[in-house]
C-alpha positions in Angstrom: 114.5 61.6 106.1 116.8 63.6 108.4 117.2 67.3 108.3 120.7 67.0 106.8 121.3 63.9 104.6 124.6 62.4 103.4 124.8 64.6 100.3 124.4 67.8 102.3 120.7 68.4 101.4 118.5 69.9 104.1 114.9 69.6 105.1 112.6 72.5 105.7 109.1 74.0 105.4 108.1 76.7 102.9 107.2 79.2 105.6 106.4 82.1 103.3 105.6 82.3 99.6 104.8 85.2 97.3 103.4 83.6 94.2 102.9 86.8 92.3 106.6 87.7 92.6 108.0 84.1 92.5 110.0 83.9 95.7 109.7 83.0 99.4 111.5 81.7 102.4 112.2 78.2 103.8 112.3 77.5 107.5 114.9 74.8 108.2 113.7 71.9 110.3 117.1 71.9 112.0 116.6 75.5 113.1 118.4 78.7 112.1 117.6 81.6 109.9 115.1 81.3 107.1 116.5 80.6 103.6 115.6 82.6 100.5 114.2 80.6 97.6 113.3 81.6 94.1 110.7 79.8 92.0 113.4 78.8 89.5 114.7 76.4 92.2 111.5 74.4 92.3 110.3 71.8 89.8 108.0 73.3 87.2 105.0 71.4 88.6 103.3 71.6 91.0 103.4 75.2 92.1 105.0 76.0 95.5 102.5 76.5 98.3 103.0 77.8 101.8 103.4 75.0 104.3 104.7 72.3 102.0 107.7 70.3 103.2 110.8 70.3 101.0 114.4 69.2 100.8 117.0 71.5 99.3 120.6 72.4 98.8 121.8 75.5 100.5 124.1 77.9 98.5 125.6 81.3 99.2 125.3 84.3 97.0 128.0 86.9 96.3 127.0 88.7 99.6 127.2 85.4 101.5 123.5 85.2 102.0 121.9 81.7 102.1 119.6 80.7 99.3 118.0 77.4 98.4 118.7 75.4 95.2 117.5 72.2 93.7 114.3 72.1 95.8 112.3 69.0 95.9 108.9 68.3 97.5 108.5 65.8 100.3 104.7 65.9 100.1 104.2 66.0 96.3 100.6 64.8 96.4 99.5 67.4 99.0 101.4 70.1 97.2 99.9 69.2 93.9 96.4 69.2 95.4 97.0 72.6 96.9 98.4 73.9 93.7 95.3 72.9 91.7 92.9 74.3 94.4 90.1 76.3 92.8 90.8 75.3 89.2 87.7 73.1 88.7 85.4 75.7 90.3 86.8 78.5 88.1 86.4 76.4 84.9 82.9 75.4 85.9 81.9 79.0 86.6 83.3 80.1 83.2 81.5 77.3 81.4 78.2 78.0 83.1 78.5 81.6 82.0 79.1 80.7 78.4 76.3 78.2 78.5 74.1 81.1 79.7 75.3 83.3 76.9 74.6 80.6 74.3 71.1 80.2 75.8 70.5 83.9 75.5 71.6 83.9 71.9 69.4 81.0 71.0 66.3 81.8 73.0 66.4 85.6 73.5 68.0 86.8 70.3 71.2 88.1 71.9 73.6 89.0 69.1 76.1 86.2 68.4 78.8 88.9 68.1 78.5 89.5 71.8 79.1 85.8 72.5 82.1 85.9 70.2 83.4 89.1 72.0 83.3 87.4 75.4 85.1 84.4 74.0 87.8 86.6 72.3 88.3 88.8 75.3 88.5 85.7 77.6 91.1 84.1 75.4 93.1 87.3 75.4 92.8 87.7 79.2 94.0 84.1 79.7 97.1 84.7 77.6 97.8 88.1 79.3 97.8 86.5 82.8 100.1 83.7 81.6 102.5 86.2 80.1 102.4 88.4 83.2 103.1 85.4 85.4 106.1 84.4 83.3 107.4 88.0 83.3 107.1 88.1 87.1 109.2 84.9 87.5 111.8 86.1 85.0 112.0 89.7 86.1 110.8 91.1 82.8 108.4 93.9 82.0 105.0 93.3 83.6 101.5 93.9 82.4 99.9 96.7 84.5 97.1 95.7 86.9 94.9 98.4 85.3 95.2 96.6 81.9 94.3 93.2 83.5 91.3 94.8 85.1 90.2 96.5 81.9 90.3 93.3 79.9 88.2 91.7 82.6 85.7 94.6 82.7 85.0 94.5 78.9 84.2 90.8 78.9 87.4 88.8 79.5 86.7 88.0 83.2 85.8 84.3 82.5 89.2 83.7 81.0 90.9 85.8 83.7 89.1 83.8 86.4 90.4 80.5 85.0 93.9 82.0 84.4 94.3 83.2 88.0 93.9 79.6 89.2 95.8 77.8 86.4 98.8 80.1 86.8 98.3 80.8 90.5 98.6 84.4 89.7 96.9 87.4 91.5 94.9 85.0 93.7 95.9 86.4 97.1 97.0 90.0 96.4 94.9 92.8 97.7 93.4 95.1 96.6 93.7 93.3 93.2 91.2 90.6 94.2 88.6 93.1 95.3 88.9 95.2 92.2 88.8 92.1 90.0 85.5 90.9 91.5 84.1 94.5 91.1 84.9 94.3 87.4 83.1 90.9 87.2 80.0 92.4 88.9 80.1 95.5 86.8 80.3 93.4 83.6 77.4 91.2 84.6 75.3 94.1 85.5 76.0 95.7 82.2 75.1 92.5 80.4 71.9 92.2 82.3 70.9 95.7 81.4 71.7 95.0 77.7 69.6 91.8 77.7 66.7 93.7 79.3 66.9 96.8 77.1 68.1 95.3 73.7 64.7 93.9 72.7 63.1 97.3 73.2 65.7 99.1 71.1 66.3 96.6 68.3 64.0 96.8 65.2 
């Protein structure tokens, strides 16, 4: 594959990618200025990742600025692996947490409504992250970060944890990541306190 093939397509490397906002820049192999690229120019799967090699058609917008169109991956396998990075661990973590909750319900008399609440909030959180990712890509109204943190804090963090990896959303942005993990810790501490104190307060 040459940097410019017979149909005018070019080869480059995705040098920068903002997954939360859905755009980045391609560095042409042949040299020259970086080319803007929007997520809509890529195939739906796998998600773009920094460093992947691509071929693309170069267009000009109304202000004569270069932008990439019809982007295709050269290293589909490696890009797909990078795009799925972290998903198995996130799913395993969420499953282990729910297994722990089930054990507490069965063995320690934890209210089943609490288990149901975690499941409900996790489902809502997953859908909220998916909707926010879609809104970011299409330039629509976004869900506030405080709302995403609130749903995680009250018990939706397992669903949020999986959604962040599945949708590749809010996985690198700071201080969002730090605040997210603080909500996870706060929720787990509150649950531990409840498990410890509930038998003493319940009739």
